[in-house]
VEXBA-692217 format. One record per residue (C-alpha): x, y, z; residue in three letters. Coordinates in Angstrom, 1 decimal, always signed. Last residue first. Layout:
# VEXBA-692217
+--------+--------+--------+---------+
!      u !      v !      w ! residuo !
+--------+--------+--------+---------+
!      X !      Y !      Z !     ALA !
...
+--------+--------+--------+---------+
***
This chain:
# VEXBA-692217
+--------+--------+--------+---------+
!      u !      v !      w ! residuo !
+--------+--------+--------+---------+
!  +19.4 !   +0.5 !  -36.5 !     UNK !
!  +19.6 !   -2.9 !  -34.8 !     UNK !
!  +19.9 !   -1.3 !  -31.3 !     UNK !
!  +16.7 !   +0.7 !  -31.8 !     UNK !
!  +14.8 !   -2.3 !  -33.1 !     UNK !
!  +15.9 !   -4.4 !  -30.1 !     UNK !
!  +14.8 !   -1.7 !  -27.6 !     UNK !
!  +11.4 !   -1.4 !  -29.3 !     UNK !
!  +11.0 !   -5.2 !  -29.3 !     UNK !
!  +11.8 !   -5.3 !  -25.6 !     UNK !
!   +9.2 !   -2.6 !  -24.9 !     UNK !
!   +6.6 !   -4.5 !  -26.9 !     UNK !
!   +7.4 !   -7.6 !  -24.9 !     UNK !
!   +6.9 !   -5.6 !  -21.7 !     UNK !
!   +3.6 !   -4.2 !  -22.9 !     UNK !
!   +2.1 !   -7.6 !  -23.4 !     UNK !
!   -1.7 !   -7.4 !  -23.9 !     UNK !
!   -3.9 !  -10.4 !  -24.0 !     UNK !
!   -5.9 !  -10.3 !  -27.3 !     UNK !
!   -9.6 !  -10.9 !  -27.4 !     UNK !
!  -11.0 !  -10.2 !  -30.9 !     UNK !
!  -14.2 !   -8.9 !  -32.6 !     UNK !
!  -14.2 !   -8.8 !  -36.4 !     UNK !
!  -16.6 !   -6.1 !  -37.6 !     UNK !
!  -19.0 !   -7.0 !  -40.4 !     UNK !
!  -20.4 !   -9.8 !  -38.2 !     UNK !
!  -21.7 !  -12.7 !  -40.3 !     UNK !
!  -19.4 !  -15.4 !  -38.8 !     UNK !
!  -20.3 !  -14.1 !  -35.3 !     UNK !
!  -17.7 !  -12.2 !  -33.2 !     UNK !
!  -15.6 !  -13.6 !  -30.4 !     UNK !
!  -12.3 !  -14.3 !  -32.2 !     UNK !
!   -9.4 !  -15.5 !  -30.1 !     UNK !
!   -6.5 !  -14.9 !  -27.8 !     UNK !
!   -7.2 !  -16.3 !  -24.3 !     UNK !
!   -9.2 !  -14.9 !  -21.4 !     UNK !
!  -12.5 !  -16.8 !  -22.1 !     UNK !
!  -12.4 !  -17.9 !  -25.8 !     UNK !
!  -15.2 !  -20.3 !  -24.9 !     UNK !
!  -17.4 !  -17.7 !  -23.3 !     UNK !
!  -17.1 !  -15.2 !  -26.2 !     UNK !
!  -17.5 !  -18.0 !  -28.7 !     UNK !
!  -20.8 !  -18.9 !  -27.1 !     UNK !
!  -22.0 !  -15.3 !  -27.0 !     UNK !
!  -21.2 !  -14.6 !  -30.6 !     UNK !
!  -20.9 !  -10.8 !  -30.6 !     UNK !
!  -22.2 !   -8.8 !  -33.5 !     UNK !
!  -20.5 !   -5.3 !  -34.0 !     UNK !
!  -21.7 !   -3.8 !  -37.3 !     UNK !
!  -22.5 !   -0.3 !  -36.0 !     UNK !
!  -26.2 !   -1.1 !  -35.5 !     UNK !
!  -25.2 !   -4.4 !  -33.8 !     UNK !
!  -23.8 !   -2.3 !  -30.9 !     UNK !
!  -27.0 !   -2.9 !  -28.8 !     UNK !
!  -25.2 !   -5.3 !  -26.4 !     UNK !
!  -21.5 !   -5.4 !  -27.0 !     UNK !
!  -20.6 !   -3.7 !  -23.7 !     UNK !
!  -22.6 !   -6.1 !  -21.7 !     UNK !
!  -21.2 !   -9.2 !  -23.5 !     UNK !
!  -17.6 !   -7.9 !  -23.1 !     UNK !
!  -18.4 !   -7.4 !  -19.4 !     UNK !
!  -19.6 !  -11.0 !  -19.1 !     UNK !
!  -16.6 !  -12.4 !  -20.9 !     UNK !
!  -14.5 !  -10.8 !  -18.1 !     UNK !
!  -10.8 !  -11.9 !  -18.4 !     UNK !
!   -9.3 !  -10.0 !  -21.4 !     UNK !
!  -11.2 !   -6.7 !  -21.2 !     UNK !
!  -11.1 !   -6.8 !  -17.4 !     UNK !
!   -7.4 !   -7.3 !  -16.9 !     UNK !
!   -6.4 !   -5.6 !  -20.2 !     UNK !
!   -7.5 !   -6.4 !  -23.7 !     UNK !
!  -10.5 !   -6.2 !  -26.0 !     UNK !
!   -9.9 !   -5.7 !  -29.7 !     UNK !
!  -12.3 !   -4.2 !  -32.3 !     UNK !
!  -11.7 !   -4.8 !  -36.0 !     UNK !
!  -13.0 !   -3.5 !  -39.4 !     UNK !
!  -14.7 !   -0.2 !  -38.5 !     UNK !
!  -16.0 !   +2.0 !  -41.3 !     UNK !
!  -15.3 !   +5.5 !  -42.6 !     UNK !
!  -13.9 !   +6.4 !  -39.2 !     UNK !
!  -14.9 !   +9.3 !  -36.8 !     UNK !
!  -18.3 !   +7.9 !  -36.1 !     UNK !
!  -17.0 !   +4.5 !  -35.0 !     UNK !
!  -15.0 !   +6.4 !  -32.4 !     UNK !
!  -18.2 !   +7.8 !  -30.9 !     UNK !
!  -20.0 !   +4.5 !  -30.8 !     UNK !
!  -17.0 !   +2.8 !  -29.1 !     UNK !
!  -16.9 !   +5.7 !  -26.6 !     UNK !
!  -20.6 !   +5.3 !  -25.8 !     UNK !
!  -20.2 !   +1.5 !  -25.3 !     UNK !
!  -17.3 !   +2.0 !  -22.9 !     UNK !
!  -19.4 !   +4.4 !  -20.9 !     UNK !
!  -22.3 !   +2.1 !  -20.8 !     UNK !
!  -20.2 !   -0.9 !  -19.6 !     UNK !
!  -18.8 !   +1.1 !  -16.6 !     UNK !
!  -22.1 !   +2.6 !  -15.7 !     UNK !
!  -23.8 !   -0.9 !  -15.7 !     UNK !
!  -21.1 !   -2.4 !  -13.5 !     UNK !
!  -21.2 !   +0.5 !  -11.0 !     UNK !
!  -25.0 !   +0.5 !  -11.0 !     UNK !
!  -24.9 !   -3.3 !  -10.2 !     UNK !
!  -22.5 !   -2.7 !   -7.3 !     UNK !
!  -24.8 !   +0.0 !   -6.0 !     UNK !
!  -27.8 !   -2.3 !   -6.1 !     UNK !
!  -26.3 !   -5.1 !   -4.1 !     UNK !
!  -28.6 !   -8.1 !   -4.7 !     UNK !
!  -26.3 !  -11.0 !   -4.1 !     UNK !
!  -25.6 !  -11.3 !   -7.8 !     UNK !
!  -24.5 !   -7.7 !   -7.7 !     UNK !
!  -22.0 !   -8.4 !   -4.8 !     UNK !
!  -20.4 !  -11.3 !   -6.8 !     UNK !
!  -20.1 !   -9.2 !   -9.9 !     UNK !
!  -18.7 !   -6.3 !   -7.8 !     UNK !
!  -16.0 !   -8.5 !   -6.2 !     UNK !
!  -15.0 !   -9.8 !   -9.7 !     UNK !
!  -14.9 !   -6.2 !  -11.0 !     UNK !
!  -12.3 !   -5.2 !   -8.5 !     UNK !
!  -12.5 !   -1.5 !   -7.5 !     UNK !
!  -14.5 !   -2.6 !   -4.4 !     UNK !
!  -17.6 !   -2.1 !   -2.3 !     UNK !
!  -18.7 !   +1.5 !   -2.2 !     UNK !
!  -20.2 !   +0.7 !   -5.6 !     UNK !
!  -20.0 !   +4.1 !   -7.3 !     UNK !
!  -16.7 !   +5.1 !   -5.6 !     UNK !
!  -14.9 !   +1.8 !   -6.1 !     UNK !
!  -16.0 !   +1.4 !   -9.7 !     UNK !
!  -14.8 !   +4.9 !  -10.5 !     UNK !
!  -14.1 !   +7.2 !   -7.6 !     UNK !
!  -11.9 !   +7.1 !   -4.5 !     UNK !
!   -8.3 !   +7.1 !   -5.9 !     UNK !
!   -8.1 !   +9.5 !   -8.8 !     UNK !
!  -11.2 !  +11.7 !   -8.4 !     UNK !
!  -11.1 !  +11.6 !   -4.6 !     UNK !
!   -7.4 !  +12.5 !   -4.4 !     UNK !
!   -8.0 !  +15.3 !   -6.9 !     UNK !
!  -10.9 !  +16.6 !   -4.8 !     UNK !
!   -9.0 !  +16.4 !   -1.5 !     UNK !
!   -6.1 !  +18.3 !   -3.0 !     UNK !
!   -8.4 !  +21.0 !   -4.4 !     UNK !
!   -9.9 !  +21.4 !   -0.9 !     UNK !
!  -13.4 !  +20.5 !   +0.0 !     UNK !
!  -15.6 !  +23.1 !   +1.6 !     UNK !
!  -18.9 !  +23.0 !   -0.3 !     UNK !
!  -17.7 !  +25.9 !   -2.5 !     UNK !
!  -14.7 !  +23.6 !   -3.4 !     UNK !
!  -17.2 !  +20.9 !   -4.3 !     UNK !
!  -19.1 !  +23.2 !   -6.7 !     UNK !
!  -15.8 !  +24.4 !   -8.3 !     UNK !
!  -14.8 !  +20.7 !   -9.0 !     UNK !
!  -18.3 !  +19.8 !  -10.2 !     UNK !
!  -18.0 !  +22.6 !  -12.8 !     UNK !
!  -15.6 !  +20.2 !  -14.7 !     UNK !
!  -18.6 !  +18.0 !  -15.7 !     UNK !
!  -17.1 !  +14.5 !  -15.4 !     UNK !
!  -15.3 !  +12.1 !  -17.7 !     UNK !
!  -13.3 !   +9.4 !  -16.0 !     UNK !
!  -13.9 !   +8.9 !  -12.3 !     UNK !
!  -10.7 !   +7.0 !  -11.3 !     UNK !
!  -10.7 !   +4.2 !   -8.8 !     UNK !
!  -11.2 !   +1.1 !  -11.0 !     UNK !
!  -12.0 !   +3.0 !  -14.2 !     UNK !
!  -14.9 !   +4.9 !  -15.8 !     UNK !
!  -13.8 !   +5.8 !  -19.3 !     UNK !
!  -12.3 !   +9.1 !  -20.3 !     UNK !
!  -10.1 !  +11.6 !  -18.4 !     UNK !
!   -8.0 !  +10.7 !  -15.4 !     UNK !
!   -4.9 !   +9.4 !  -17.2 !     UNK !
!   -3.7 !  +13.0 !  -17.6 !     UNK !
!   -3.8 !  +15.6 !  -20.4 !     UNK !
!   -6.3 !  +13.3 !  -22.0 !     UNK !
!   -7.4 !   +9.6 !  -21.9 !     UNK !
!  -10.1 !   +8.6 !  -24.4 !     UNK !
!   -8.0 !   +8.2 !  -27.6 !     UNK !
!   -8.2 !   +9.5 !  -31.1 !     UNK !
!   -6.3 !   +9.1 !  -34.4 !     UNK !
!   -3.8 !   +6.5 !  -33.4 !     UNK !
!   -1.8 !   +5.3 !  -36.4 !     UNK !
!   -1.7 !   +1.9 !  -38.1 !     UNK !
!   -3.6 !   +3.2 !  -41.1 !     UNK !
!   -6.5 !   +4.3 !  -38.8 !     UNK !
!   -6.6 !   +3.5 !  -35.1 !     UNK !
!   -9.3 !   +4.6 !  -32.6 !     UNK !
!   -8.2 !   +4.2 !  -29.0 !     UNK !
!   -9.9 !   +3.2 !  -25.8 !     UNK !
!   -8.7 !   +3.6 !  -22.2 !     UNK !
!   -9.0 !   +2.0 !  -18.8 !     UNK !
!   -6.9 !   +1.9 !  -15.7 !     UNK !
!   -7.9 !   -0.8 !  -13.2 !     UNK !
!   -8.3 !   -2.8 !  -16.3 !     UNK !
!   -9.9 !   -2.3 !  -19.7 !     UNK !
!   -7.9 !   -1.6 !  -22.8 !     UNK !
!  -10.3 !   -1.3 !  -25.8 !     UNK !
!   -8.6 !   -1.1 !  -29.2 !     UNK !
!  -10.7 !   +0.2 !  -32.0 !     UNK !
!   -9.4 !   -0.7 !  -35.5 !     UNK !
!   -9.6 !   +0.6 !  -39.0 !     UNK !
!   -7.7 !   -1.4 !  -41.7 !     UNK !
!   -6.6 !   -0.4 !  -45.2 !     UNK !
!   -3.0 !   +0.7 !  -44.6 !     UNK !
!   -2.5 !   -1.6 !  -41.6 !     UNK !
!   -2.4 !   -4.6 !  -43.9 !     UNK !
!   -4.6 !   -7.6 !  -42.9 !     UNK !
!   -3.8 !  -11.2 !  -42.1 !     UNK !
!   -6.5 !  -11.2 !  -39.4 !     UNK !
!   -4.2 !  -12.6 !  -36.8 !     UNK !
!   -1.3 !  -10.4 !  -37.8 !     UNK !
!   -3.4 !   -7.3 !  -37.9 !     UNK !
!   -4.8 !   -8.1 !  -34.5 !     UNK !
!   -1.3 !   -8.6 !  -33.1 !     UNK !
!   -0.3 !   -5.2 !  -34.4 !     UNK !
!   -3.3 !   -3.6 !  -32.8 !     UNK !
!   -2.6 !   -5.5 !  -29.6 !     UNK !
!   +0.9 !   -4.1 !  -29.3 !     UNK !
!   +0.1 !   -0.5 !  -30.3 !     UNK !
!   -2.8 !   -0.2 !  -27.8 !     UNK !
!   -0.6 !   -1.7 !  -25.0 !     UNK !
!   +2.3 !   +0.7 !  -25.7 !     UNK !
!   -0.1 !   +3.7 !  -26.0 !     UNK !
!   -1.6 !   +3.1 !  -22.6 !     UNK !
!   -1.8 !   +6.9 !  -22.4 !     UNK !
!   -3.4 !   +9.8 !  -24.2 !     UNK !
!   -1.8 !  +13.2 !  -24.8 !     UNK !
!   -4.9 !  +15.5 !  -25.0 !     UNK !
!   -3.9 !  +19.1 !  -24.7 !     UNK !
!   -2.5 !  +21.6 !  -22.2 !     UNK !
!   +1.0 !  +22.5 !  -23.4 !     UNK !
!   +1.5 !  +25.1 !  -20.6 !     UNK !
!   +2.1 !  +28.4 !  -22.4 !     UNK !
!   +1.0 !  +27.6 !  -26.0 !     UNK !
!   -1.8 !  +25.3 !  -25.0 !     UNK !
!   -3.1 !  +27.6 !  -22.4 !     UNK !
!   -2.7 !  +30.5 !  -24.9 !     UNK !
!   -5.3 !  +28.8 !  -27.1 !     UNK !
!   -8.1 !  +29.7 !  -24.6 !     UNK !
!   -9.9 !  +26.4 !  -23.9 !     UNK !
!  -11.8 !  +24.2 !  -26.3 !     UNK !
!   -9.3 !  +21.3 !  -25.7 !     UNK !
!   -7.0 !  +20.3 !  -28.5 !     UNK !
!   -6.2 !  +16.6 !  -29.2 !     UNK !
!   -8.9 !  +15.8 !  -31.7 !     UNK !
!   -8.7 !  +19.0 !  -33.8 !     UNK !
!   -4.9 !  +18.8 !  -33.6 !     UNK !
!   -4.7 !  +15.4 !  -35.3 !     UNK !
!   -3.7 !  +12.3 !  -33.2 !     UNK !
!   -0.3 !  +11.1 !  -34.5 !     UNK !
!   +1.3 !  +11.7 !  -31.1 !     UNK !
!   -0.9 !   +8.9 !  -29.6 !     UNK !
!   +1.7 !   +6.2 !  -30.0 !     UNK !
!   +4.3 !   +8.2 !  -28.0 !     UNK !
!   +2.2 !   +8.8 !  -24.9 !     UNK !
!   +3.1 !   +5.6 !  -23.0 !     UNK !
!   +6.8 !   +6.3 !  -23.8 !     UNK !
!   +9.3 !   +3.5 !  -24.4 !     UNK !
!  +12.7 !   +4.5 !  -23.2 !     UNK !
!  +16.0 !   +2.7 !  -24.2 !     UNK !
!  +19.2 !   +1.9 !  -22.3 !     UNK !
!  +22.3 !   +0.7 !  -24.0 !     UNK !
!  +24.8 !   -1.5 !  -22.2 !     UNK !
!  +28.3 !   -0.2 !  -23.2 !     UNK !
!  +30.6 !   -2.1 !  -25.5 !     UNK !
!  +34.2 !   -3.0 !  -24.7 !     UNK !
!  +33.8 !   -6.7 !  -25.5 !     UNK !
!  +33.8 !   -7.6 !  -21.7 !     UNK !
!  +31.0 !   -5.1 !  -21.1 !     UNK !
!  +31.6 !   -1.6 !  -20.0 !     UNK !
!  +31.1 !   -0.4 !  -16.4 !     UNK !
!  +28.1 !   +1.8 !  -15.5 !     UNK !
!  +25.5 !   -1.0 !  -15.6 !     UNK !
!  +24.5 !   -0.7 !  -11.9 !     UNK !
!  +24.5 !   +3.1 !  -12.2 !     UNK !
!  +22.6 !   +3.1 !  -15.4 !     UNK !
!  +20.0 !   +0.8 !  -13.9 !     UNK !
!  +19.6 !   +3.1 !  -10.9 !     UNK !
!  +19.3 !   +6.2 !  -13.1 !     UNK !
!  +16.7 !   +4.7 !  -15.3 !     UNK !
!  +14.7 !   +3.3 !  -12.4 !     UNK !
!  +14.7 !   +6.6 !  -10.6 !     UNK !
!  +13.7 !   +8.3 !  -13.8 !     UNK !
!  +10.5 !   +6.1 !  -14.0 !     UNK !
!   +9.7 !   +7.2 !  -10.5 !     UNK !
!  +10.1 !  +10.8 !  -11.4 !     UNK !
!   +7.9 !  +10.3 !  -14.5 !     UNK !
!   +5.1 !   +8.5 !  -12.7 !     UNK !
!   +3.3 !  +10.5 !  -10.0 !     UNK !
!   +4.2 !  +13.9 !  -11.3 !     UNK !
!   +3.1 !  +13.2 !  -14.9 !     UNK !
!   +2.6 !  +16.5 !  -16.6 !     UNK !
!   +5.0 !  +18.4 !  -14.2 !     UNK !
!   +7.4 !  +15.5 !  -14.7 !     UNK !
!   +7.8 !  +16.5 !  -18.3 !     UNK !
!  +11.0 !  +18.5 !  -17.6 !     UNK !
!  +12.6 !  +15.5 !  -15.9 !     UNK !
!  +11.8 !  +13.3 !  -18.9 !     UNK !
!  +13.3 !  +15.9 !  -21.2 !     UNK !
!  +16.5 !  +16.1 !  -19.1 !     UNK !
!  +16.8 !  +12.3 !  -19.3 !     UNK !
!  +16.4 !  +12.4 !  -23.0 !     UNK !
!  +19.1 !  +15.0 !  -23.3 !     UNK !
!  +21.5 !  +13.0 !  -21.2 !     UNK !
!  +20.9 !  +10.0 !  -23.5 !     UNK !
!  +18.3 !   +7.2 !  -23.5 !     UNK !
!  +17.8 !   +5.5 !  -26.8 !     UNK !
!  +14.4 !   +6.4 !  -28.0 !     UNK !
!  +10.9 !   +5.0 !  -28.4 !     UNK !
!   +8.5 !   +6.7 !  -30.8 !     UNK !
!   +6.4 !   +9.9 !  -31.1 !     UNK !
!   +8.6 !  +11.7 !  -28.5 !     UNK !
!   +8.6 !  +15.5 !  -28.6 !     UNK !
!   +5.0 !  +16.2 !  -27.9 !     UNK !
!   +5.2 !  +15.0 !  -24.3 !     UNK !
!   +7.0 !  +11.8 !  -23.5 !     UNK !
!   +5.0 !  +10.8 !  -20.4 !     UNK !
!   +4.8 !   +7.4 !  -18.9 !     UNK !
!   +8.3 !   +6.1 !  -19.3 !     UNK !
!   +8.8 !   +2.3 !  -19.4 !     UNK !
!  +12.4 !   +1.4 !  -19.5 !     UNK !
!  +14.3 !   -1.1 !  -21.8 !     UNK !
!  +17.7 !   -2.3 !  -20.7 !     UNK !
!  +20.2 !   -3.6 !  -23.3 !     UNK !
!  +22.6 !   -6.3 !  -24.1 !     UNK !
!  +22.5 !   -8.4 !  -20.9 !     UNK !
!  +25.0 !  -11.2 !  -21.2 !     UNK !
!  +27.6 !   -9.0 !  -19.5 !     UNK !
!  +25.8 !   -9.6 !  -16.2 !     UNK !
!  +27.2 !  -13.1 !  -16.2 !     UNK !
!  +25.9 !  -16.6 !  -15.7 !     UNK !
!  +22.3 !  -15.9 !  -16.7 !     UNK !
!  +19.0 !  -17.7 !  -16.0 !     UNK !
!  +18.5 !  -17.4 !  -12.2 !     UNK !
!  +17.0 !  -19.7 !   -9.6 !     UNK !
!  +19.8 !  -22.1 !   -8.7 !     UNK !
!  +23.0 !  -20.2 !   -9.5 !     UNK !
!  +21.4 !  -16.8 !   -9.0 !     UNK !
!  +22.4 !  -14.5 !  -11.9 !     UNK !
!  +18.8 !  -13.1 !  -12.5 !     UNK !
!  +18.4 !  -12.8 !   -8.7 !     UNK !
!  +21.7 !  -10.9 !   -8.3 !     UNK !
!  +20.7 !   -8.6 !  -11.1 !     UNK !
!  +17.3 !   -7.9 !   -9.5 !     UNK !
!  +18.9 !   -7.3 !   -6.1 !     UNK !
!  +21.3 !   -4.8 !   -7.7 !     UNK !
!  +18.2 !   -3.0 !   -9.2 !     UNK !
!  +16.6 !   -2.8 !   -5.8 !     UNK !
!  +19.7 !   -1.4 !   -4.2 !     UNK !
!  +19.8 !   +1.3 !   -6.9 !     UNK !
!  +16.0 !   +1.8 !   -6.4 !     UNK !
!  +16.4 !   +2.6 !   -2.7 !     UNK !
!  +16.7 !   +1.0 !   +0.8 !     UNK !
!  +15.9 !   -2.6 !   +0.2 !     UNK !
!  +15.4 !   -4.4 !   +3.5 !     UNK !
!  +15.2 !   -8.1 !   +3.1 !     UNK !
!  +12.7 !  -10.8 !   +2.0 !     UNK !
!  +13.8 !  -12.9 !   -1.0 !     UNK !
!  +11.4 !  -15.1 !   -3.0 !     UNK !
!  +12.5 !  -17.3 !   -5.9 !     UNK !
!  +10.3 !  -19.5 !   -8.1 !     UNK !
!  +11.4 !  -21.9 !  -10.8 !     UNK !
!   +8.5 !  -22.2 !  -13.2 !     UNK !
!  +10.4 !  -23.2 !  -16.4 !     UNK !
!   +9.9 !  -19.7 !  -17.8 !     UNK !
!  +11.6 !  -18.4 !  -14.6 !     UNK !
!   +9.9 !  -16.8 !  -11.6 !     UNK !
!  +10.9 !  -14.0 !   -9.3 !     UNK !
!   +9.7 !  -12.3 !   -6.1 !     UNK !
!  +11.7 !   -9.7 !   -4.3 !     UNK !
!  +10.9 !   -8.2 !   -0.9 !     UNK !
!  +10.6 !   -5.1 !   +1.2 !     UNK !
!   +9.6 !   -5.4 !   +4.9 !     UNK !
!  +11.8 !   -2.6 !   +6.3 !     UNK !
!  +10.5 !   -0.1 !   +3.8 !     UNK !
!  +12.5 !   +1.9 !   +1.2 !     UNK !
!  +11.3 !   -0.3 !   -1.7 !     UNK !
!   +8.0 !   -1.9 !   -0.8 !     UNK !
!   +8.0 !   -4.3 !   -3.8 !     UNK !
!  +10.7 !   -5.8 !   -6.1 !     UNK !
!   +9.1 !   -7.7 !   -9.0 !     UNK !
!   +9.9 !  -10.6 !  -11.2 !     UNK !
!  +10.0 !  -12.1 !  -14.7 !     UNK !
!  +12.3 !  -14.6 !  -16.4 !     UNK !
!  +13.2 !  -16.0 !  -19.8 !     UNK !
!  +10.3 !  -14.4 !  -21.9 !     UNK !
!  +10.9 !  -15.4 !  -25.5 !     UNK !
!  +10.3 !  -12.5 !  -27.9 !     UNK !
!  +12.1 !  -14.3 !  -30.6 !     UNK !
!  +14.0 !  -11.2 !  -31.6 !     UNK !
!  +15.1 !  -11.2 !  -28.9 !     UNK !
!  +15.5 !  -13.2 !  -25.7 !     UNK !
!  +13.6 !  -11.4 !  -23.0 !     UNK !
!  +14.2 !  -10.6 !  -19.3 !     UNK !
!  +11.3 !   -9.2 !  -17.3 !     UNK !
!  +11.2 !   -6.6 !  -14.5 !     UNK !
!   +8.9 !   -4.8 !  -12.1 !     UNK !
!  +10.3 !   -2.3 !   -9.7 !     UNK !
!   +8.3 !   -1.0 !   -6.8 !     UNK !
!   +8.2 !   +1.9 !   -4.4 !     UNK !
!   +7.8 !   +5.0 !   -6.6 !     UNK !
!   +7.2 !   +2.8 !   -9.7 !     UNK !
!   +9.6 !   +1.3 !  -12.2 !     UNK !
!   +8.8 !   -0.8 !  -15.2 !     UNK !
!  +12.0 !   -2.4 !  -16.4 !     UNK !
!  +12.7 !   -4.6 !  -19.4 !     UNK !
!  +16.0 !   -6.6 !  -19.6 !     UNK !
!  +17.0 !   -7.4 !  -23.1 !     UNK !
!  +19.0 !  -10.5 !  -24.1 !     UNK !
!  +20.0 !  -10.2 !  -27.8 !     UNK !
!  +20.2 !  -12.5 !  -30.8 !     UNK !
!  +21.5 !  -11.1 !  -34.1 !     UNK !
!  +19.9 !  -12.4 !  -37.3 !     UNK !
+--------+--------+--------+---------+
***
């Protein structure tokens, strides 16, 4: 068994999250974040598995400088975990959109970089930022290691897991030429999270993927739900973009598309509407209080009706999608809750589960409370469907993808 140290990167337009894993054990050695890249008050925060914390405040002009700061922090004599940059065997990168071409992770080549650039039209807020991280990392690791080998870079695509969805599930009922010309279809997102928790669920339940149907429910500021049959995604709630589907923190989820034309007639611009649907809707828009469920729970207890409506709408939409996905499978065996809300809010899990007994989902309220935000079963002993809470770990999945690619 070959051991490797793999650095995992999740790069945004002004941030760079990172974690270092020892593989194949999946041991997290260090994690950190660089924030406000390009601003005068940018900073780096890092913590080792032993709890040693490092914070550096200094101007970081671009992603290359950010990546250099990350390497320096990892190598820091007091707060780091490595002695030499050559100890890093590979760098795994999160890429939001892989289009139809990528149904699994890939070693990054010039052709892969070109594909990610071409797909930026479908993910204009994410793919360009992901590319910045890839190029910065490649620049920092441009020299060969002491043994003459180059550090490999891999891409894990959020859309890849959903490329097994059949055409009747991913097509929109629009003129077919829009798919042929512009590739307008359902792609789905959060694939890395759905894949990770589905595999963990199979391990916990000691079941084979070939005879197991799952629904994985990822609830956070972004929310999505996926139906999984034989280990493959067969339907998911997000669509061409992450805006479709469930009610989210600031995203609207499903709406009547005619609303957009109606609002344009009322004087709003298309830019204002897209901004509203993505950043001013969802829990925030309904409640006019916050996009954080904890704030809404508190406000609802104090009698805030809008906060209560936001909570109820959120739960109702998840319940509807669970019912819809139950209908496309012969039977459901396992349902998994994950993500910031799915993992942490036992009350939201309780709300969602109410009235789902007719599809075999029976929540044990006491178990649900006791499990809290940890891995565990929350269904009754007699429930035909096993209900689980599993904290997601997309970074570990990315490290495992990189390791698998290097071992081929």
